[in-house]
C-alpha positions in Angstrom: -10.9 98.1 204.2 -12.1 99.3 207.6 -15.8 100.2 207.6 -18.7 99.4 205.4 -21.8 101.5 206.1 -20.5 102.3 209.6 -19.8 98.7 210.5 -16.4 97.1 210.8 -15.8 95.4 207.4 -14.6 92.2 209.0 -17.9 91.4 210.5 -19.5 91.6 207.1 -16.8 90.0 205.0 -16.4 87.1 207.3 -19.8 85.8 206.0 -18.4 85.6 202.5 -15.6 83.4 203.7 -17.9 81.3 205.9 -20.1 80.6 202.9 -17.7 80.3 200.0 -15.0 78.1 201.5 -17.3 75.2 202.4 -19.3 75.7 199.2 -16.1 75.6 197.2 -14.9 72.5 199.2 -18.1 70.7 198.4 -18.1 71.6 194.7 -14.4 70.6 194.4 -14.9 67.2 196.0 -18.0 66.6 193.8 -16.1 67.6 190.7 -13.0 65.6 191.6 -15.0 62.4 192.4 -17.6 62.7 189.7 -16.2 63.6 186.2 -19.6 64.1 184.7 -20.3 66.8 187.3 -16.9 68.4 186.7 -17.8 68.7 183.0 -21.2 70.1 183.7 -19.9 72.7 186.2 -17.2 73.7 183.8 -15.2 76.7 185.0 -17.6 77.4 187.8 -15.6 75.5 190.5 -12.3 77.3 189.8 -14.1 80.7 189.6 -15.8 80.0 192.9 -12.5 79.0 194.4 -10.9 82.2 193.0 -13.5 84.4 194.7 -13.1 82.5 197.9 -9.3 82.9 197.7 -9.6 86.6 197.1 -12.0 87.0 200.0 -9.7 85.5 202.5 -6.9 88.2 202.6 -9.6 90.9 202.3 -11.3 89.5 205.4 -8.0 89.0 207.2 -6.9 92.6 206.5 -10.2 93.9 207.7 -9.9 91.7 210.8 -6.4 93.1 211.5 -7.9 96.6 211.3 -10.6 95.6 213.7 -8.1 94.0 216.1 -6.3 97.4 216.4 -9.6 99.0 217.3 -10.8 96.7 220.1 -9.3 96.0 223.6 -6.4 93.6 223.7 -7.7 90.2 224.7 -6.3 86.6 224.5 -9.4 85.4 222.7 -9.0 88.0 220.0 -5.3 87.2 219.6 -6.1 83.5 219.3 -8.7 84.3 216.7 -6.2 86.4 214.8 -3.6 83.6 214.9 -6.1 81.0 213.6 -7.3 83.4 210.9 -3.8 83.8 209.5 -3.8 80.1 208.7 -6.7 80.0 206.2 -5.0 81.4 203.2 -3.0 78.3 202.4 -6.1 76.2 202.5 -7.9 78.6 200.2 -5.0 78.6 197.8 -4.9 74.8 197.8 -8.7 74.7 197.0 -8.1 77.0 194.1 -5.2 75.1 192.7 -7.0 71.8 193.0 -10.2 73.3 191.5 -8.1 74.5 188.5 -6.5 71.1 188.1 -9.8 69.3 188.2 -11.3 71.7 185.7 -8.3 71.6 183.4 -8.0 67.8 183.5 -11.8 67.3 183.1 -12.1 69.4 180.0 -9.3 67.6 178.1 -10.4 64.7 176.0 -8.9 61.3 177.0 -6.0 60.2 174.7 -7.1 57.9 171.9 -5.8 54.3 172.2 -2.6 53.9 170.2 -1.8 57.6 170.3 1.3 58.4 172.4 -0.1 61.7 173.4 1.7 61.5 176.7 -0.8 64.0 178.2 -2.8 63.6 181.4 -5.7 61.2 181.0 -8.4 62.4 183.4 -10.2 59.1 182.9 -7.2 57.2 184.2 -8.3 55.7 187.5 -5.0 56.3 189.4 -5.1 60.0 188.5 -8.7 60.4 189.6 -8.0 58.6 192.9 -5.0 60.8 193.7 -6.8 64.0 192.8 -10.0 62.8 194.6 -8.0 62.0 197.8 -6.2 65.3 197.7 -9.4 67.2 197.1 -11.1 65.5 199.9 -8.2 66.1 202.3 -7.9 69.8 201.4 -11.7 70.3 201.5 -12.0 68.8 205.0 -8.9 70.8 206.2 -10.3 74.0 204.9 -13.8 73.5 206.4 -12.4 72.5 209.7 -10.2 75.5 209.7 -13.1 77.8 208.9 -15.0 76.2 211.8 -12.2 76.7 214.3 -11.6 80.3 213.2 -15.3 81.1 213.4 -15.7 79.4 216.8 -12.7 81.4 218.2 -14.1 84.6 216.7 -17.6 84.0 218.2 -16.0 83.4 221.6 -13.9 86.5 221.3 -16.9 88.6 220.3 -19.4 87.3 222.8 -17.6 86.0 225.8 -18.7 88.9 228.0 -21.2 90.5 225.6 -24.5 89.2 227.0 -26.3 88.4 230.2 -27.0 84.8 231.1 -30.3 85.8 232.7 -33.1 87.6 231.1 -33.2 91.3 231.8 -36.9 91.8 231.1 -40.0 90.3 229.6 -40.7 90.3 225.9 -43.5 92.9 226.4 -40.9 95.3 227.8 -42.0 95.2 231.4 
């Protein structure tokens, strides 16, 4: 992807990532810590995480195209380096979302049955999945913030005047 309606695709696709990664992180933590919410959301959380996961390499690829079409700049290079690190976070969100959904939809094993399967209602399992989900969610959101901040600095560091150039009425 390079251009969408005459604009660099990266500047449009980045909004998908900036919305979906934090939204997925919030939904994942909610589902992991609140089993009733996980059951009510059903497959929505892993589907949301899948769309977020797919959007990351598309946005990164569009960003690499854009990088080749702008002047070389240390701020742009820093943004590119940070952007390359988001995919593992998005993958972890997806994997955990799938685990939470899968475990939440399985009925708890009946007492006396040696089912040997994962009991989502087991407190230790919920604690481990909850802590992992919270850690990955925070890591992903912080990474999105760092990437976005570096991108804004790269795009705007010399792109505006610190003093007004005219009055609102055009004079």
